[in-house]
Each structure stands twice: as C-alpha cells, then as structure tokens.
C-alpha positions, -999 to +999 in steps of 0.1 A: -810-095-148-825-084-181-860-085-165-847-065-135-833-038-158-866-036-177-886-032-145-862-005-132-865+014-165-903+012-163-903+025-127-879+054-135-899+064-166-930+066-145-911+086-119-898+109-146-933+116-159-946+124-124-917+146-115-921+166-147-958+170-140-952+182-105-919+202-107-913+209-144-885+197-166-856+218-153-848+205-118-821+182-104-846+154-098-853+152-135-816+152-141-810+125-116-837+103-130-827+107-167-790+101-156-800+068-141-821+059-171-790+065-192-770+042-170-796+014-174-798+017-211-760+018-214-758-013-192-777-032-219-756-015-247-786+005-260-762+034-265-784+056-287-812+058-261-786+061-233-771+091-252-805+108-253-810+104-215-775+115-206-778+145-229-810+156-212-795+150-177-763+170-186-784+199-199-805+200-168-775+197-145-758+225-163-788+248-159-797+238-124-764+232-105-739+246-130-711+231-151-686+230-123-705+206-100-692+170-097-726+156-106-723+174-139-688+161-144-698+126-137-727+128-162-703+143-188-680+113-183-709+088-188-721+107-219-685+106-232-685+069-228-716+063-249-705+088-275-672+069-278-692+037-282-712+054-309-679+065-325-688+102-322-661+128-322-680+146-294-667+120-269-634+139-266-652+172-257-672+156-229-642+137-215-621+169-214-650+188-198-655+161-172-617+161-164-616+199-161-645+199-135-631+169-117-597+185-112-615+217-101-632+199-073-606+174-060-574+184-042-554+155-057-559+134-088-581+104-080-591+072-097-617+090-118-591+115-131-569+085-140-598+069-159-607+102-177-571+107-187-570+071-201-603+076-220-591+109-234-559+093-246-578+064-262-599+088-282-568+108-293-552+075-304-583+066-325-580+101-340-543+096-347-534+124-324-505+103-311-486+129-292-517+141-273-526+104-267-491+097-252-494+127-229-527+116-216-516+079-211-485+090-193-505+112-169-530+083-164-501+059-157-487+082-130-521+085-113-529+047-116-495+036-104-497+059-074-532+047-064-532+011-075-497-003-079-494-033-102-528-043-115-548-049-147-555-011-152-519-002-149-509-030-173-535-018-198-521+017-196-486+005-203-500-015-233-517+016-247-485+036-243-466+009-262-492+010-290-490+048-291-452+050-294-452+021-318-476+041-340-451+070-338-423+046-349-406+050-316-401+013-313-374+012-286-396+033-263-427+012-271-408-019-261-402-005-226-439-001-221-448-034-236-423-052-213-439-036-183-474-046-194-462-082-200-446-082-165-477-071-147-501-093-167-479-123-159-479-113-122-516-108-121-524-139-141-542-119-169-538-145-196-559-130-223-543-095-219-509-111-218-515-128-251-526-096-268-497-075-254-471-102-262-483-103-298-479-065-301-445-066-284-433-093-307-443-074-338-427-042-324-395-061-315-393-076-350-398-041-366-368-027-347-347-059-351-348-071-315-353-107-328-345-123-294-375-105-278-397-114-307-389-151-303 
C-alpha cells in the first residue's frame, strides 16, 4: 500500500506541474490535484505536507469557485483535520467555515454535518470551552441518532458528552451519557471503547458517590 501511495503521489505531482504549465496556478484542476495530494499525504500521516497542499487547494477553490461551494467546504474540513492533528488553533476556524458552507448547501443536516459538529466540539473541549463543546456534541448526537441509530459513532458522541459534563462537574448528567455509551458499545461489541468508557464512568460515579455504579 505504501508503494501505491508513493506512485500516486508521483503521478499527481507530475500532473500538477503540467497543469500549471498549461493553465496557470489558479484553476480548479490545480485545486483538485493539490487536494488529492493532501489526502495522500494525510493518509500516511505526513500532516505538515498535507497541510501545505490543502492550504493551496483551499486558496485556489476560494478564488475560482468561491467560498460557498461544497468542494471548498470539503477541502476546509480536510484542512481542519490536519490542523487539529498538528495541534493548531486554526483547526476550529476551518471546521466552522466548512460547517457553515455545508449547511448553506444541504436542505437537511447530513452525516458530514454531524461529523463537523463532532470535530468542532472536540476542538472546543481541548480548548476547555466546555459549554461550546457540549452544544456541538448535543447537535452532533441529534444528527447521528437520526441518521445512524445505535452505532459506534453515536456511542462515541455520548462518551464525549459524558467527558464534557464531567469536566464541568455536572456528574449526574455525565453519568446519563456514559450509561448510553456503555449500552451501545455492549450492543455493538465494541470492547476497546467499552473499556475506556466504563473507566470514565466509574471515576465519574465515584466522584458523585454513586458507588454501586462504580463497582
């Protein structure tokens, strides 16, 4: 697989060079190629190089098709992901912008909106903006439950809500979300996730003197 990625990168870099020679640097084909290069570098966790390509792609998309196009939104989302991996505060700005454009273009919140809300909440949580995080996670939960029902993504959203409310010392509320995450992880056979959530739930239960749950 690594060799295949390297070959794909080599072909795309040649295509990029030819496209720039023929059509200049500010057209959608350049944006598409650099966007794809970003994906390839991100897939091998070379986030600094992926960021460079996504930044170029986003800039060209913005100038050629505008900020409000879904392709620009999707690129902003991918740029947000690598910025988050690089622990950059700019990740939040790109997640928010991607979410804005997504909602501008779709008639009803879809799976990508749910993912963007979750990612935005995760960055807020890292930044200790717990109330903003809780709002995003609750919105993400509503979207994911409607579209997916009980599944790993929904269980994970419940878990993050539990962690968020626990961080705000709202332990009783946190336990409600932890319990739901445990229930779904048991149902789905997600043993690793179940173990992590159960540990957090036990710690939370002990903090608020629900010793029976902790045991």
